[in-house]
KEFIZA-563917 format. One line per field, with one value per residue: residue in three letters; z, x, y of N, C-alpha, C, CB in turn. Coordinates in steps of 0.001 Angstrom, whole numbers. Glycine has a CB too. Layout:
KEFIZA-563917
rest	c(Ala; ...)
n.up	c(Z; ...)
n.east	c(X; ...)
n.north	c(Y; ...)
ca.up	c(Z; ...)
ca.east	c(X; ...)
ca.north	c(Y; ...)
c.up	c(Z; ...)
c.east	c(X; ...)
c.north	c(Y; ...)
cb.up	c(Z; ...)
cb.east	c(X; ...)
cb.north	c(Y; ...)
end
This chain:
KEFIZA-563917
rest	c(Met; Thr; Thr; Thr; Glu; Glu; His; Glu; Lys; Arg; Ala; Asp; Ala; Leu; Phe; His; Ala; Leu; Ala; Asp; Ser; Thr; Arg; Arg; Asp; Ile; Leu; Arg; Arg; Val; Leu; Ala; Gly; Glu; His; Ser; Val; Ser; Ala; Leu; Ala; Arg; Ser; Tyr; Asp; Met; Ser; Phe; Ala; Ala; Val; Gln; Lys; His; Val; Ala; Val; Leu; Glu; Arg; Ala; Gly; Leu; Ile; Ser; Lys; Arg; Arg; Ser; Gly; Arg; Glu; Ala; Leu; Ala; Ser; Gly; Glu; Val; Glu; Ala; Ile; Arg; Ser; Val; Ala; Ser; Leu; Leu; Gly; Glu; Phe; Glu; Ala; Val; Trp; Arg; Gly; Arg; Ile; Gly; Arg; Ile; Asp; Asp; Leu; Leu; Ala; Gly; Pro; Glu)
n.up	c(131896; 129812; 127130; 127739; 129840; 131375; 130552; 131506; 134453; 134652; 134004; 136440; 138188; 138404; 138562; 140484; 141967; 141647; 143016; 145010; 146895; 148004; 147290; 144727; 144502; 145919; 143607; 142097; 142754; 142777; 140193; 139166; 140626; 141642; 144865; 147999; 150149; 152790; 152845; 152070; 153020; 155435; 154209; 154456; 156575; 158205; 159734; 158988; 158069; 157212; 154680; 152844; 152753; 151097; 148931; 148485; 146633; 144417; 143400; 142591; 141334; 139110; 138700; 139975; 140622; 143055; 144103; 145644; 147954; 149602; 152866; 152234; 150422; 147360; 145515; 141806; 139313; 136981; 133494; 131898; 132188; 133300; 130685; 129773; 131388; 130536; 127875; 128372; 129176; 127248; 125240; 126619; 126011; 123631; 123309; 124660; 122940; 120346; 121067; 121714; 119157; 117933; 119179; 118726; 116258; 116302; 117204; 115348; 113273; 110463; 107333)
n.east	c(47129; 44880; 43965; 41555; 40721; 42309; 41703; 38724; 39670; 40746; 38816; 37346; 38816; 38878; 35879; 35954; 37403; 36445; 33463; 33284; 32634; 34010; 36558; 36506; 35922; 38505; 39940; 39146; 40337; 43185; 43355; 42881; 45051; 48812; 48693; 49564; 49593; 48971; 47718; 45248; 44404; 43054; 41040; 38955; 36837; 37505; 40337; 43566; 44743; 42851; 42141; 44468; 44244; 42350; 43819; 45231; 43707; 42999; 44729; 46069; 44008; 44586; 44364; 45632; 48751; 51347; 54939; 57109; 58152; 61233; 59861; 57268; 53923; 53384; 49937; 49055; 46653; 45686; 45258; 44952; 43995; 41748; 40778; 40160; 38263; 36255; 36475; 35221; 32589; 31876; 31613; 29537; 27303; 27393; 26380; 23685; 22296; 22290; 20447; 18068; 17892; 17049; 14734; 13033; 13321; 11133; 9005; 8118; 7146; 6410; 6845)
n.north	c(79915; 81131; 83884; 84354; 84154; 85707; 88056; 87826; 87507; 90529; 92000; 91625; 92495; 95002; 95998; 94895; 96735; 99182; 99049; 100188; 103004; 104319; 103850; 104985; 107528; 107731; 107160; 109110; 111832; 111170; 110378; 113034; 114681; 113763; 112222; 111853; 108627; 109545; 111822; 111383; 109998; 111341; 112689; 110397; 109631; 107160; 105112; 104847; 102366; 101671; 102781; 102742; 100175; 100165; 101773; 99482; 97830; 99566; 99620; 96773; 96117; 97874; 100577; 102354; 103744; 103328; 105007; 105471; 108466; 109626; 108946; 109048; 107537; 107986; 108209; 107663; 108257; 105793; 106430; 104509; 102535; 103046; 103561; 101258; 100327; 101639; 100565; 97665; 98827; 99637; 97512; 95968; 97847; 97420; 94510; 95321; 97200; 96051; 94537; 95577; 96634; 94208; 93770; 96642; 95827; 93402; 94956; 96779; 94631; 92189; 94143)
ca.up	c(132176; 128964; 127347; 128076; 131505; 131888; 130487; 132894; 135619; 134833; 134350; 138311; 139844; 137709; 138814; 142499; 143218; 141686; 143219; 146337; 146736; 148687; 146285; 143572; 145169; 145995; 142096; 141457; 143485; 142539; 138362; 138927; 140569; 142734; 146517; 149188; 150913; 154061; 152743; 151188; 154572; 155914; 154016; 154605; 158359; 158689; 159624; 157995; 157536; 156006; 153292; 153173; 151578; 149433; 147975; 147774; 145867; 143556; 142826; 142358; 139829; 138071; 138186; 140164; 141125; 143727; 143771; 146631; 147735; 151103; 153829; 151780; 149081; 146784; 144602; 141360; 139069; 135859; 132912; 130689; 133058; 133125; 129156; 129413; 131925; 129192; 126341; 128598; 129139; 125573; 125223; 127016; 125745; 121879; 122788; 124451; 121623; 119368; 121686; 121697; 117974; 117733; 120072; 117649; 115025; 116628; 117681; 114172; 112675; 108937; 106124)
ca.east	c(45304; 43962; 43815; 39954; 40254; 43117; 40602; 37715; 40249; 41062; 37539; 36904; 39662; 38305; 34826; 35670; 37492; 35257; 32426; 32781; 32069; 35271; 37455; 35787; 36625; 39807; 40375; 38609; 41314; 44443; 43109; 42997; 46705; 49073; 48357; 49774; 48269; 48104; 46473; 44105; 43502; 42550; 40238; 37700; 36730; 38666; 41936; 44385; 45361; 41561; 42328; 45736; 43692; 41247; 44658; 45672; 42526; 42939; 46649; 45855; 43482; 45722; 43804; 46327; 50382; 52478; 55677; 57818; 59386; 61475; 58705; 55442; 53607; 52451; 49035; 48518; 45557; 46228; 44389; 45186; 42939; 40005; 40375; 40321; 37356; 34879; 36556; 35138; 31417; 31158; 31286; 28015; 26856; 26987; 25136; 22728; 22108; 21679; 19092; 17228; 17576; 16158; 13259; 12411; 12298; 9693; 7986; 7269; 6606; 6617; 6442)
ca.north	c(80598; 81626; 85092; 85052; 83876; 86883; 88935; 88107; 87849; 91524; 92772; 91207; 92811; 96251; 96418; 94844; 98147; 100697; 98686; 100870; 104007; 105220; 103493; 105100; 108697; 107916; 107434; 110311; 112010; 110664; 111109; 114751; 115387; 112903; 112826; 110924; 107755; 109587; 112753; 110859; 109034; 112408; 112777; 109915; 108866; 106148; 104375; 104942; 101319; 101119; 103735; 101802; 98891; 100231; 101905; 98272; 97243; 99946; 99169; 95880; 96192; 98304; 101575; 103251; 103333; 104303; 105848; 106431; 109858; 110419; 108196; 109218; 106913; 108744; 107603; 108362; 107337; 105287; 106746; 103546; 101533; 103710; 103697; 99816; 100437; 102290; 99667; 96582; 98760; 99470; 95834; 95892; 98654; 97160; 94181; 95840; 98151; 94866; 93213; 96297; 96830; 93411; 94458; 97533; 94824; 92265; 95609; 97081; 93597; 92448; 94926)
c.up	c(130604; 128477; 127828; 129287; 132135; 131664; 131356; 134005; 135946; 135067; 136178; 138940; 139119; 138451; 140265; 142509; 142725; 142054; 144382; 146490; 147407; 148127; 144959; 144283; 145157; 144539; 141833; 141901; 142644; 140684; 138259; 139263; 141686; 144018; 147501; 150195; 152322; 153875; 152520; 152575; 155364; 155572; 154067; 156637; 158552; 158797; 158826; 157425; 156576; 154574; 152938; 151981; 150689; 148437; 147314; 146486; 144877; 142946; 142270; 140990; 138482; 137574; 139223; 140533; 141895; 143802; 145421; 147092; 148607; 151376; 152960; 150499; 148457; 145605; 143500; 140206; 137251; 134541; 131848; 131170; 132959; 131623; 128819; 130609; 130725; 128573; 127255; 128942; 127946; 124678; 125567; 126550; 123858; 122359; 123144; 123337; 120375; 119716; 121739; 120281; 117420; 118222; 118954; 116348; 115033; 116750; 116036; 113001; 111507; 108487; 105581)
c.east	c(45321; 43473; 42409; 39883; 41440; 42314; 39270; 38248; 40231; 40211; 37333; 37499; 38773; 37012; 34582; 35828; 36761; 33940; 32343; 33029; 33465; 36571; 37265; 35751; 37955; 40491; 40238; 39908; 42447; 44299; 43510; 44634; 47111; 48704; 49203; 49135; 48168; 47779; 45125; 43602; 42698; 41721; 38639; 38168; 36645; 39620; 42458; 44843; 44199; 41846; 43426; 45211; 43049; 42256; 45590; 44738; 43003; 44363; 46879; 45202; 43824; 45001; 44735; 47830; 50790; 53563; 55953; 59089; 59526; 60129; 57449; 55836; 52805; 51439; 48762; 47117; 45883; 45174; 43886; 43926; 42025; 39756; 39827; 38871; 35864; 35211; 34864; 33071; 31416; 30743; 30060; 27242; 26049; 26366; 24076; 21836; 21262; 20814; 17970; 16798; 16531; 14572; 12983; 12094; 11082; 8929; 7165; 6321; 6570; 5997; 5918)
c.north	c(81347; 83405; 85292; 84843; 85037; 87994; 89242; 88194; 89466; 92179; 92397; 92387; 94341; 96568; 95941; 95951; 99245; 100025; 99405; 102410; 104899; 104900; 104324; 107052; 108682; 107947; 108218; 111527; 112392; 110417; 112471; 115060; 113785; 113132; 111418; 110092; 108861; 111064; 112580; 110476; 110454; 112943; 112438; 109364; 107574; 105654; 104760; 103763; 100564; 101982; 102831; 100654; 98918; 100957; 100419; 98184; 97508; 99218; 97647; 95157; 97041; 99995; 102662; 103077; 103271; 103807; 106082; 107563; 110387; 109086; 108233; 108195; 107495; 107543; 108739; 107272; 107319; 105561; 105178; 102446; 101778; 103449; 101940; 99177; 100728; 100800; 98490; 96910; 99379; 98626; 95509; 96411; 97957; 95610; 94290; 96978; 97331; 94437; 94431; 96750; 95323; 93706; 95026; 96960; 94885; 93635; 95878; 95862; 93347; 93715; 94657)
cb.up	c(133989; 129556; 126238; 127388; 132234; 131228; 129494; 133221; 135556; 134197; 133186; 139191; 140259; 136079; 137821; 143817; 143536; 139880; 143157; 147557; 147393; 150297; 146037; 143347; 146466; 146875; 141160; 142144; 144254; 143630; 137744; 140226; 141645; 142810; 146945; 149766; 151489; 155622; 151949; 149836; 156222; 156012; 153638; 153056; 159225; 158678; 159410; 158328; 158734; 156652; 153403; 155140; 151881; 149532; 148588; 148748; 145987; 143686; 144444; 143215; 139978; 136448; 138230; 140929; 140955; 145010; 142726; 147186; 146872; 151374; 155420; 151166; 149055; 145994; 145372; 140819; 139726; 136158; 132269; 130599; 134290; 133477; 128014; 129841; 132938; 127694; 125917; 129861; 130185; 124792; 126166; 127989; 126054; 120351; 122581; 125299; 120992; 119069; 123836; 122495; 117205; 118245; 121562; 117369; 115068; 118403; 118690; 113367; 112911; 108068; 105429)
cb.east	c(45006; 42965; 44178; 38550; 40577; 44496; 40240; 36743; 41620; 41635; 36028; 37770; 42233; 38009; 33933; 36722; 39144; 34954; 32212; 33491; 30519; 35452; 37305; 34037; 36309; 40334; 40048; 36836; 41507; 44722; 41342; 41800; 47019; 50210; 46006; 50208; 48780; 48886; 46625; 44349; 45153; 43073; 40682; 37257; 35457; 38733; 42195; 45316; 45988; 39607; 42769; 45866; 43043; 39410; 45509; 45555; 41141; 42635; 47978; 45473; 42312; 45859; 42053; 45697; 51254; 52297; 55092; 57926; 59237; 61049; 58368; 54591; 53180; 53392; 47678; 49724; 43786; 46538; 44894; 47044; 42899; 39757; 42033; 42334; 37816; 35319; 39048; 36470; 30692; 31709; 32102; 27668; 28033; 28749; 25038; 22866; 23781; 22284; 19410; 17573; 19063; 16702; 13313; 13265; 12335; 9630; 8551; 8342; 5701; 6011; 6935)
cb.north	c(82250; 80965; 85806; 84446; 81768; 87086; 88661; 87134; 87292; 91868; 92095; 89522; 92663; 96017; 96060; 94029; 98863; 101695; 97398; 100188; 104003; 104975; 102037; 103787; 108847; 106869; 106980; 110682; 110943; 109129; 111230; 115809; 117745; 112719; 112924; 111412; 105620; 109148; 113456; 109586; 108030; 113058; 112806; 108412; 109206; 105644; 103037; 105626; 100425; 101615; 105615; 101107; 97994; 101494; 102979; 96914; 97660; 101291; 99189; 95845; 96488; 96869; 101494; 103839; 103746; 104749; 106963; 105824; 111007; 112806; 109042; 111335; 105732; 110126; 107078; 109346; 108033; 103746; 108141; 102773; 101355; 105729; 104315; 99150; 101443; 104221; 98324; 96046; 99202; 99801; 94978; 96159; 99856; 97103; 93355; 96031; 98621; 93808; 92164; 97151; 97139; 92359; 95646; 98622; 93343; 90922; 97039; 97841; 93500; 91305; 95274)
end
């Protein structure tokens, strides 16, 4: 796999993970501080297994990491992954701003 393909696959995983409101909420919580998956599950009106699946999607995307402490799985947010999302969005913004700049030039007409 080329670097570009790896970059695109990573972007797909990040945006897929962030596409769901429950996963975004879980991410907000674990960025604020480490939480056990069982404590997270109590915060939602869904099964423990469903919350585990959401956590797994976030973990595969690299947005959170888990560690074991006794019988509990503890989840933490990964700040570097958030920075990579911000970087991707910055790339899109740069393209958009370039297009807006060209439109402004066209509207201004020849001087």
